[in-house]
Each structure stands twice: as structure tokens, then as C-alpha cells.
N, C-alpha and C positions, 0 to 999 in steps of 0.2 A: 504494500500500500504506500502511495506517495506521501511525502510530508504534508503537502497541501491538502490532500483529501483527508488525511488523519486529523489535521487541524479543523477541517470542516465538520468532521464527525464529533470532535470534542465540543466545538461550539454549539452544534445542534443539540447534543445531550444536555449541556449546561443551560442552554436557552430554554428548552422545554421544562427542565426542572425549575428554573427561575420563574417561568411564565405560566405555570399550571393554572388552569381556570376550572375550578370545581364548584358546582352549585347545587348541592342537595337540599331538599325541602321537607320539613316535618317528617323526618325519617322515623320509622317504628323499630328498625333493627339495623345492625351493621350491614346486612345484605342490601337494605334499601339505600344506605349511604353509598356503598360500593356500586350499586346499579346506577345511581345518579352520577357518580364519578365517570363511569363508562359512557353514559349517555352524553354528558357534556363534552368529553374528549372527542367522541364520534362527531358531534356537531361542528367541531373545529378541525376536522380532517385528521384526527389522531386516533388510532386504534390502541386501546389499553387492555391488558389482561393481567390476571394475578393467579397465584397458585392456591391461596388460602386466605381466610379471614379469622381474626381472633380478637378477643376483648369485648367491650360493650360500648354504648353510646357515650360514656364518660371518657373512654380511652380505647382506641382500636388500632389494629395493625393490619395493613394490606400486605400480604407476604408474597415474595417473588414477583414483584411488579415488572412488567415489560411493556414497551410501547413501540409503535412504528407509524410512520406517516402513511396515510391512505394511499393505496396504489403501489406501495413498495413492499419488498419481501424481507428486508433487513430490519430486525427488531433489536431494540436496546433493552437489556435486562438491568434494571437499576436497583434490584434488591427490595427491601421493605420500605413502606411508607407508614409512619406512625402519626396518628391524630390524637392529641391529648386535650383533656379538659373541654369536652364538647358539651354545649348547652344550646337550647332552643329559645328564640325570642322573635316574636312578630313574624313567624314563618321562616325565619332564617336560622342558620347554625352559626354560633360563635365558637371558634376553636382557639384554645390558648396557644397551641403550637402545632405545626406540621413539619416533620423532619424526615429526611431520607437517609439511607445508608451511604457510607463512602462508596464511590464508584470508581472502577478501574477497568481498563481494556487494553489488550495487546493485539497489534496487527503487524506481525513480522517484527521488523526492527523498531517499529514505532509503538509507543505506549502513552497512555494518558491517565491521569488520576484526578478525581474531584472529591473534595472532602464532603462530609455530610452537610446538606442544606438545611437551614432552620428558618422557618417563618413564624412570626409571633403575632398574636391578636388578629386572627383571620376572621373575616365575615364571609360566610358562604351563603349568598342570597338565594332564597327559595323561589319556587314557581309562583307562590301566592303574592309575592311582591314584585314590583317593577324593578328589575335589576338596573341600577343607575350606572353600572360599569359596562353595560353592553355585553354581558356574559363573562367579563373578566373578573378576577378575584381581587378583593381588597385585603390588604394586610398592613399592619403598622410598621413592620420591619422584616427584613430578610438578610441572611448572612451566609457566606461561604468563606471558610477560613483560608482555603488555598485551592488552586487549580494548576495543573502542570502537564506538559507534554514533553516526552523524551524521544530522541531518535538515536539509535545505536548507543544507548546509555548516556547520551548527552542531553541536558535539559535545553530544549529548543525554546520553550516559553513557560513562564510561571507567573502567577499573580497571587497576591495574598490579601486577606482581610477585605474581601469584596462585600459591600453592604448597600442596602437601599432602605429608605424610610418614607412613609407617607404621613401626612397630618391626620388628625382625628376625623373620621368620616362624618359628614353632614350633608343633607340633600340641598341645603340652601346656600352653600358657599363652596368655592373652589377647593380642591384637594391639592396640597403642595407636595412635591416629591423631591427627594435628594438621592443620589447614588454616587458611590465613590469606589475607585480601585486605587488605593493610596500607593501601591507599589507593584509594578510588573517589570519583568526582564525578558529579553529575547536574545538568543545567540545567533547572530547573523552569519557566523562562520559556516553555518550549515546550509547556507544558500548555495545551490549547485551551479546556477547560470554564471559562466565565466565573466560575462559583461557586467553583471551586477556585483559579482564577487570582487572584481577589481575596483569598482567604485567604492564599495563598502570599506575595503582596506585603505584606499587612498584617503577617504574622509575620516577614518579612524573610528568607525562605528561597528566594530566587530561584535561588541556587546552593547546593547542599549538598555537603559533603565528609564522608567517614566511613571506617570500616574494619569488617572482619568477622573473627572468630576462632572456631574450633571446636576442641574437644579431646574425645576420647572413647576408648572401648575396646570390643572385641568378643571374646567367648570362643566360638569355634566349637563347643567341646565341649558346653556347656550352653545356648548361645543367649543369654547375658547381654549385652545391648546397653546401654551406659552412655554417654550424651551428657553429659559433665561440664559442658561450657560451649559455648554457641552465642550469642555476643555480637555484636550489630550496633550500632555506635556512629555517631551523627550529631553532628558537631562543633557546639557551641553549641545543642544540642537535648537529647540524652540518649542512654542506652544501653538497648536492650532485650535482656535476657538470658534464654535458655531452657535448661533442663536436663531430662533425662528418662532413666529407666532402665526397660527392659523385659526380661522373661524369655521364653524359648521361641523366640527369633529364631535358630533353628538352620539348618544348611545344608538340611535336609529342608524346612523352612518356605519358605526362599528358592526352592528348586527348584519346589515346589508353586505358589508365587506366580507364578514365571516361566511355568509351564505354563498357569496360568489366564489370565494376561495374553495369552499367545499365542492361546488359544482365543477370548478376547474380541476380539482384533484381527482374527481370521479370520472372525468371525461377521458375517453380513449385517445391515444396518440393520433389516430386517424381523423378524429372529430374536427369539424370546422371551428376554429377559434375566433372567427370574426365577430360572432354574436357576443361572445364573452368579452372581447376587446371593446365593443361598443358599450356593453354594460359597465365595464370599468370606467370608461370615459364619462358615462352618465353619472356614476357615483362621484367621480372626482369633481364634477361641476357643482356638487353640493357644498364644496369647500370654498373658502375665500382666503386670499393671501393678505396678511397684515404687514409682515416685515421679515427680513432675514439679514444675517450678517455672517461673513467669514473673515476671521482675523488671524493673521500670523504674527506672533511676537518672537523676534529673533533672540537666540542665545548661542551665537557663533556659527550657525549653519550657513547663513548667507555668504559670508566671506570664504568659508571653506569651499562652497560650491563654485564661487567665482574663481578661486585659485585653481580648483580641480579642472574646470572647463578651460581656463587659461592655459594650463599645462598641456591639455590635449591639443591646443592650437598653437602652442609655442609663444604665447603672449602672457602678459600679467593679468591678474584678477581685475585690476582697475581698467585695463583695456576691454575686458569682457563686459564690465559694467557700462562702459561708454557705448559699446555696440548695442547693448540692450536698450539704453536710453534713446538711441537713434531709431531702433526698430519699432518700439512701442507705439509712437504716434501713427505710423503707417498702418500697423495692425488694427488700431482702434478706429481709424478713419472709416473702416468698413461699416461701423455701427451708424454712421451718418448722424452723429450727435456731437457737434463741435465742442459744446460746453463740457461734456463728459470726457472727450478726448484730451482737452487741455488740462482738466482737473486730474485725470488719471496719469497723464504724462508727468505732470509736476510732482505728484505723489510718488511715482516710481523713481524719479530722479532723486527726490529727497531721501527715500528709503535706501537706495543703492549707495548714496554718498555717506549715509550714517544709519546702518540697519538698526531700526528700533521695532516698529510695527507697521504692518500694511493691512488695511481693512477695506473690504468691498461690501457695501451694504445696499439694501433695497428697502425703502420705507415710504410708500405712497401716502399721501395725506389722508386717504380713506381706504378701507379694505377693497381689494380688487377681486371679483369673482373669478374662479379658475376658468370659467367658460370664456371670459374676455381674454384671459392670458392665452388660452389655446387658440382663440380666433386670431389674435395678434401674431402668434407664432406661425400660423399657417398663411395668413394673408399679408402681413406686414411685419416680419421679424425685426427689422431695424427699429421699429417703434417701441419694442419691449422695454428698452432701457429708460425711455421717457414714461411709459405707462407705470413702471415699477419704481420710478425715481431712484435709479441706481447712482451711487456715488462712490468715490475712492478717496481714502485718506491715509496719510502716513505719519508715523511717530506721534500719535495722539493718545493720551491716557484714556 
């Protein structure tokens, strides 16, 4: 198994563990709870099985749990799931904690391990109530102590103390969310491609260390999704920060998206996908665009890249920077937005002279329906930068 496919398998396993959506209602026995678990996973295109059940409604164990994506043959066996301190209120189940076993898998020279996942203060919404999370599960906190992947005995990737929290649930106010990966490492000496391997060695990034932090909120009432911060930091390189705000991301939208994904998973490879594509476009038109920003804050990467490309050409890094300054205005001229071209050119010049930060943002004065964005993209793509009020800034806090 290739390193890349193994990484995908690990991420798939951890993602489904972290994102489980279980919604039992007024269960009379542990069999009812397990049946509701199975039904909810099926609705989301995931088939789940188990070998046995034990305990009672105050504490139960689903033994030998395995799951697989609908339409696939490969199943992941994740061990036991333990639900503790289960109580009922208003047709919902409140669970003090849901935890999994430690998970490990070997595929030839590649192996990966995931520590037990623990979720605290979980609300499993029942059928009798309107699920304000569109079928997703609410929890106050979730934690993974570590996750790692090895190739031929070498640790290719590892992350520790992964956690996420949500504010206390209420139907009349937004739920705030935070997630963090305070430390991850990657061994880039395991990259096989000679072209990339040479660049990695030249830049001095054989091993990288970094962190990830996300902050945001979601208002189920009006569908306002606000990703305030999504920062990925690489030590001695830089930080890539993304923010975004969308409207219309309602529970109805989520349920419709889940149903469409289910249909797509069940469709055969020979089936005509045009109808599903049109349905997807129809769903996307329910959303509106408020703002977005992509920001890079330099921590020595820029000058390293300039020197690297300069060495490839037999010139200095400063010469490469001057070449970039000259090329940028001609490339941006295709946008047919002279004001943005002048602004972006000035920002790039400032950044290359003194690398601090470079930010591209789009913040229209009022929300723009996705239908209008798609219409502009097809009929008049050069108008998009004006419609979305795109701007570029450098070295600003």
C-alpha cells in the first residue's frame, strides 16, 4: 500500500470516529439504541455492524464495531464503543461520554495508530424533536491524545492532544466551536519524488513541526456559518490562515446535502451523473457568500524560496523577487480590474521587499447569493473580483 493511500485510510478512520452522528430516541433497550445507531449511519452513507451488545441504558458497550462506506467492500474494525451515563430528556438521550478503543492497522510497511477517542456531554437528538444539527451530533468536547502513521518503522506523521469544544447548546443562539492540534510533525525525508525531495532538502524542511487552530460559530436558526480562524502554522516557515462566512447553511440544507450524498453513493458507476450535478448546483444556490480571507504570515519561507529559485536560475533571490514584481501586473491585467491590479501589485512589491504578511480577501458590502456568483463565473468571469470586492494587502496586522 502506498504512503499516500495509507494516509488517506488513516484520515478516513479518524474523521468518521470524530464525526459520528448518532441519534437514538426514547430507547427501551440497548438493542433499540444500537438499531438507531445503525439507522443513522445508513442515512449518511455508512454501513455499521457490531458483534455484540452488553450493559444497560445507564452504560452500554457496542462490541466489535466495524464500518464501511456504502458501495465499498473494505471495512474498518474499530473495536468497542462505550456509552456511559445515558439518560433521557425531552425525547433525546444525554450521554456523559462516548469512547472508542485504541485503533491500529498495518498495511505492509505502513502502519497507523489512533488513541482512544473520548466525547463528553453528548446530546443524541431523538425523532420526536426537530434535530437542530441537521442529523449531526452535538457534544461539548472531544479529544484524541495522539494519532500517528509509520512507514518502514519511521514515523511519517504524528499529532498529539487533538481536541475540539462547543459552547452550551441552545436553540436561540449560535453555537461557538474551537478545535486545536497544538503539535504535529511530519518526516518529509520519506517523500519519494526526486523533484520534491531535492526541494525539501534545499529548503531545509526534512522534518516539519506545526500546529492547527480553528475557531468559529454556527447559528442553526438562520444558517450563518462563520469560520473566524483556521490557522495552520509550520515552524520556521509561516502560517496560512483562512476565514470564511456563509449564509443559508441551515439544518434543511444539511439534510438535503446528506440525502444527495446518499443517492450518489448508491448510484452505479454507469449511472448518468448529470441529474445529481444539477441537484448539487441547486443546493449550492441556497447559500450566500458573506466574506473570505486567505492570509500568509511569513516566518522565513519566502526568502528561502526566492534563494532556492534563484539558485536554479543562477541568479540571486533578490533578482527572482524583481522578476516576480514585473510579472504580477501583466498576470493581473487579465482580470480587467485596474484598481485591483494596482493594489495587488503594490502589495506584492511590499511583501517581497520585506516579507511580513500577504492577504487576499473578498468582502462584499452585502451577502452575494451563490446563484449570482455562478452566473458571473459563466457569463462574465472578469466581473467576479468586483462582485466579491476582492482586495490584496501586505504587512498589515
